[in-house]
N, C-alpha and C positions, 0 to 999 in steps of 0.2 A: 640651579636648583639647590635649595638649602637642605642639608641633612642634619637633623638635630641629634645630638648624642643622647644616649640612654638616660643620663642623669637629668637632662632637660625634660624628658618624658615623665620622669618620676614626679616632677613638679606639678603636673596636671592630672595625676592619677585620680584624685577625688572628682575633678570635673569630668574626666572620661567615664568614671563609674556612674556619675549622675546622668550623663548623656545616654549611656547604655541602658540604665534603668528606665529612663523616660521612654526610649524606643520599645523596650520590652513591655512596659505597662500599657503603652499605646496599642500594641498588638494583642496582648492578652485580654485587654478590656473588650475588644471587639467580639471575642468568643464567649463572653460572660452574659448570663441572663440577669435581669434586674435584681432578682433575689440573691444573686451571687456577687453583687457589687462590693461587698465587704472585702473580697479578695484584693480589689484595686486599692481600697483604703489601706489595708495592712501592708501591701507591697510598697505603697507610697511612704508609709511610716518607716518601713525597713530600709528604703533608699536613703532616707535622712539619717537614720542611725548608722548605716554603712558609711555614708559620706563623712559623718562625724568621726567615726573610728579611723578611717583612712587619713583624714586631715590631721588628727592627733598623732597617729603612728608615723606618718611621713615627715612630721616636723622635726627638724634638727636644731631648732633654737637659734638659728642664724639667718642672715639675709642671703637668699639664693636667687639669682636672676638667670633666666634662661629663655629659650625660644627666641633667639636673636634679640634679647633685651626687651621683649614685649611683656614678660610675665615675671612676677616676683612672689616668692614665698618667704614671709618674715613673721615675726611674732605678732605684728599688727593684723596680718591676713588670717593667721590661725585663730586669734581671739575673735575677730569679727565674724568669720565664717562659722565658728562653733556656736556663737550666739544666734546666728541666722538659723542654723539647723535646729537647735533646741527650741527656739521660739516658734518655728514653723511646725514642729511636732505638736506643740501646744495648740497652735492655731487650727490645725486639721482636727485635733481631738475635740476642741470646742465646737467646730463646725458640723460634725457628723450628724447629730440629731436634727440640727437646723436644715441641713441639706436634704435629709431623708424626708422630712415633713413637707417639703415644698417641691418634691420631684426634681431636685437639683443634684441628687446624689449620683452623679454620673462621672465617667472617666475624664471628661473634659476638664472638670474643675481641678482634679488632682494632677493631670498632666500639665495643665497650664501653670498650676502652682509650682510644680517642680521645675518647669522651664524658667519661671521667674526666679527660682532659687539658683538655677544654673547661671542665669544672667547676673545675679548678685555675686556669685562666686567669682566670675570673670571680672566683674567691676572691682571687687575688693582687691584682687591680685593684679590689676592692670598696671603696667609700667610703661606704657606708651599711649599716645593719644588715640591710636587706632584701636587698641584693646579696650580703652575706656569707652569708646563709642560703640564697639561691638557688644560689650557687656550691658551698656545702658539701653541699647535698642532691644536686645533680647529680653531684658527685664520689662521694659516699657510695653512692648507688643503683647507680652503675656498678661500684663495688668489691664490693658485696654480690653482685651477679649474677656477677661474675668468679670470686669464691671458690667459688660453686656451679656453676661451668662443667662440672665432671666429675660429671655427674648420677648416674652409677651408683656413685659412691663415697660410702659412708656417712660416712666421715671428713670429706669435703669438705662434705657437706650439713650435718653437725653444726656445722662451723666457720662455715658461712655463716649458719646459724640464730643461733648465738651472736653473731656479728658484727652481724647485723641487729638483734637485740633490744637488745644493749648500745649499738649505734650510735643506735638510736631513742631510747633513754633519754638518751644524751648530747645528742642534738639537742633533746629536750624541755627538758633543763636549760638549755641555751644559749638556747633560745627564751624560756623563762621569765625569764631574766635580761634578755634584750633587751626583753621586754614591760614589765618594771619600769622599765627605762631610758626607754622611750618614754613610759610613764605619767608619769615624773618631769619629763622635759624637753620632751615634746610634739613631738619630732622624731626622725627616723631617721638623719639625716646625722651623720657622725662629728665634723666640726669644730663643728657646732652643739651636739652633746651635750657635747663637751669644754668649750665656752664656757659652757654652762649650768651644768655641775657646778662650774666654778671660782667661780661666784657664791656657792656654799655656802649657799643658802637652801632647800635640800631637806632633808627629814628624814634625819638621818645613818643611822638604822637601815635605811631603805628603800634608800639608796645602798649600804650594806654588803651587804644581801641581793642586790641586783642584781650587784654585783661578785663575790660568792661564787658565784652561779649561772653567771655567764659564765666564771669561772675553772674551775669544775668541768666545764663543758661542753668547754672547751678542753683540760683535762687528760685527759678521756676520749679525745678525738680524737688527742692526742699519745701517749697510752699512758703517762702519768706515774703513779707510785704515789701514792695507793692506787686508782687507776682504770685499772690496767694488766692486769686479769685476762684480757681478750680477746686480748692480743697473742700470747703463746706458743701458745695453742690455734688461733688463726686462721692464724698462720704455719706451724704444723705440718700443719694439716688441709688447707689449700689446695694445689692443684697447685704445684709448685716455681716454674713460670713465673709464676704469679699472685703467689706470695709475693715473688718478685723485684720485681714491679711495686708491690705494696702496701708492701713494706719499704723502698723507696728514694725514688721521685719524690714520693710523697704527703707525705713529711715536709716537703718544701719548701713545699707549699701550706699545710700545717697551721701551719708557722712564720709564713708570711705572715699568716694569720688571727690568730695570737697577737699579732703585732706591730701589725697594723692596729687591733685592738680595744683592746689595752692602751696602746700608745704614742700612737695617734691619737685614740681616743675617750675613754680613761680615764686620761690622764696625771695629773690632779689627785688621783686615788685611789691613787697609787702606794704610799702607806703600807699600804693594805689588801691590794692584790694582791701587793705585794712580799713581805709576810710569808707569804702563802699559798704563793707560789712557793718561798720559802726552805725551808719545811717539806717541800714536794714534792721539792725538790732533794736534801735530806738523805735522804729515804726512797728516792727513785729510785736514787741512787748506791749505797746499801747493798743494797737488794733486788736490783737488776739485776746487780750484780757478784758478790754472794755466791751467789745461786741459780744463776747461769750456770755456776758451777764444778761443780755437781752434774749438769749435763746431758750426756747421751751423744748426743743428736740435735742435729746442727749447726744445724738450723732453729730449734729451741727455744733453743739457746745464743745464736744471733744475735738472737733475739727479746728475751731478757733483756739482751743487750748493747745493743739498741736502747733499752730502758728506761733503762739507765745513761747512754747518750749524750743522751737527752732531758733527763736531769738536768743535763748540762753545758750544753745549749742554754738551758735555763731559768736557769742560773747567770748567763749573760750578760745575759739579758733583765731579771732582777730588779734589776740595777743601776740601771735607769731612765735611763741615760746614752747618748749617741750612740756613745761608745766601746764600751759593753757591747752595744748593738744590732748594731754592726758586727762585733764578735767573735762574737756568737751567729750572725749571718748567715753569716760565714765558716765557722763550725763546722758548721752544718746543711748547707751546700753540700758541704763535704768529707765529711761523714758520708754524704750521699746518694751521692756518688761511690764511697766505699769499700763501702757496702752493696750498690750495684748490682754491683760487682765480686765481692764475696764470695758473694752469692746467685747471681750469674751463673755462678760457678765450680761451685756445686752443680748448676745446670741443665746446664752443659756436660759434667760428669762422669756425669750420669745417661744411661741409654740404655733402649731398649725393655725393659720388664719388670724394670727395676732402677732404684731411686732411691738416689742417693748422699747419703742423709740423715744417716747416722751418722758420728761422728768417725772410726770405724775404717775407713770407706770411703775416707778420705784416706791410709791407710797406704801408705807406699812410693810416693807420687805422684812423688817425685823420680826414681825408676827408670823410671816409665812415661812421664813427660813433664817433663824438667828445667825447661823454660821456664815451663810452667803452675805448677809447684811454686814457682818463684821469684816469679811474679806473686802467687800466693796468700800467700807469705811477706810480700810488700810490704803486702798488705791487712791481714794480721794484725798486723804491726809498726805500721802506721799507726793501726789501731784501738786498739792498746795504748799508742800515744804514744811510740814509739821513734824517736829521731832517726836519720837526716835525713828520714824520711818526714813528710808534711804533717800527719799526725795530731798529731805532737808540737807543731808550731807552733799548730795549732788550739786545743789544750788550753792552751798558754802564753798566747795572747792573751786567752782567756776568764779565766784566773786573774789576769792583770794587771788586767783591767777590774774584777774583784771586789776586788782589793787597793786599787785607786784609790778605792773607795767605803768604805774602812776596814772591810772584813770579812775580815781575814787568816785568821781561824779557819775560815771557809768554804772558802777557797782551800786551806788545809792539809788539811782534811777531804777535799776533792776529790782532792788528790794521793794521800792514803793509800788512798782507794777505787780510784784508778787503778792503784796498785801491786798491790792485791789482784786487780783485773780483768786485769792483765797475765798472770796465771797461765793462764787458760783460752785466751787467744789464743796464748800460747807453747806450750800443749799441742797445738794444731793443728799448729804447726810441727814439734813432736816427732814426731807421727804421720807427717807428710810426709817428714821427712828421716831418722828413726832407726828406723822400723818397717818390717817386710817387707811388700811388697804382697800383697794377698789374691788378686789376679789380675794377669797380665802383659799383659792385653788393652790395646792402645794406645788413647790418648784421641783421639777424632775430633771436632774442633770445627767444621770447615768453614772456608773461607778468610776469609769476612767476619766471622763471630763471633770467630774466632781473632785477626784483626787488631784488632778493636775491643777485645777483652779485653787484648791487649798494650798498646794505647794507654791503656786504663783503668788498668792497673797502672803503666805508666811515668809517667802523669800524677800519680799519688800521690807518686812520687819527685821528679819535676821541680818540682811545686808546693811540695814540701818544701824544695827548694834555692832556689827563687825565690818565696817566699810573698807578698812585697810586691805582686806584680802583681795577684793576686786580692784581697788585703787592701785595696789602695787603692781598688778598684772598690766593695768592700763599704762602706768608710768613706764614699765619696761617696754611695752609695745611702742609708746610714743618716742622713747629714747632711741629706738631702732630706725627712726625716720632719717 
């Protein structure tokens, strides 16, 4: 029986705190009446704030591995976990009014949301294949249940079923690749796997099979082409508040899994997975940007937009350099920030009996709420890569990292695809500023959600003016790999 030293336990204090809060909220919520459900909401937000404080205070600024080499705390995990907490706080704040108006303001939503966050925390700090899989399944099971939260909606049930079946298939692929790796190296630890593969005394065909299955499993989870089929259907079918959650914070955890597995466990096989990522980048940028143009539903448009942004994230990772990893990390954090804002706007504009899901629902938003119209303009400009918003700098650093590894054609291709993609982002701006409103009903956001949305929008602009602040943190985190 293994006995972990106290220093190992300190590594997982934020995770233990989150687990304790989930159990406490689960029990407390049972004794609350519907009109007291705000207690659950505030306890949920307090859990995220508490986890953020613990993660920052327990950080020693170095790499610490514990729990028999299965768990790691390093600058990368601190940065990505902090981003998950902050964005989830915003997601729950945006969702509150939406959930209340649809009788979905129940404890299940918040407990499942926190369970998903716990899965992300484990995934971000995973340092063995076993921990990766545990974190991934904990996060995924919570997400499947959240998509099906609106039980009387056939569309939500269909989306949840599709998400579950394809998610299970992806997990199977990933698990199969991990099994081959374990069979070859005899270990589940990432540094041990990396060291074993460097010796190059394994059958090349078996190693290639392992890499292929791992990359396919990762591509499914990220929603990269040709494993993207679930993304638009799940985004459209889920309640908008759940789409907001699935479409923003989870990308950070998926990126962490990608980086841990490829950069930590499989660096010696870069020639294999780099080529696969290159192909998926080309397809994702083309499919995501071109098909998004034909969408009239903004959730589907943002889903295809996600696919194209995943292409950009992979563009940084495929370089296999610390500069590329830092650029990809910067990009995924900025994307999660922009995505939370854009989906949050869909949630805030919806009201009881009305879903602001179509592009035409944004018509004349400037006349109804000039400030929200300006904030949405910032999100669209940033996603399109228009300076001085931070989206421009995010694309720029990724392209620079690709050029540094002598692949200028790939950078040029990404620029061309970005120009094509700018069309559908600017079309939203056209609806907001140049079309007449369908209704003159004022937009009611609530003071907390309105303030967070304002901060979210302004952060896109401020980070665009001072990108080096976040970029230097990302560079330090990537250097610790």
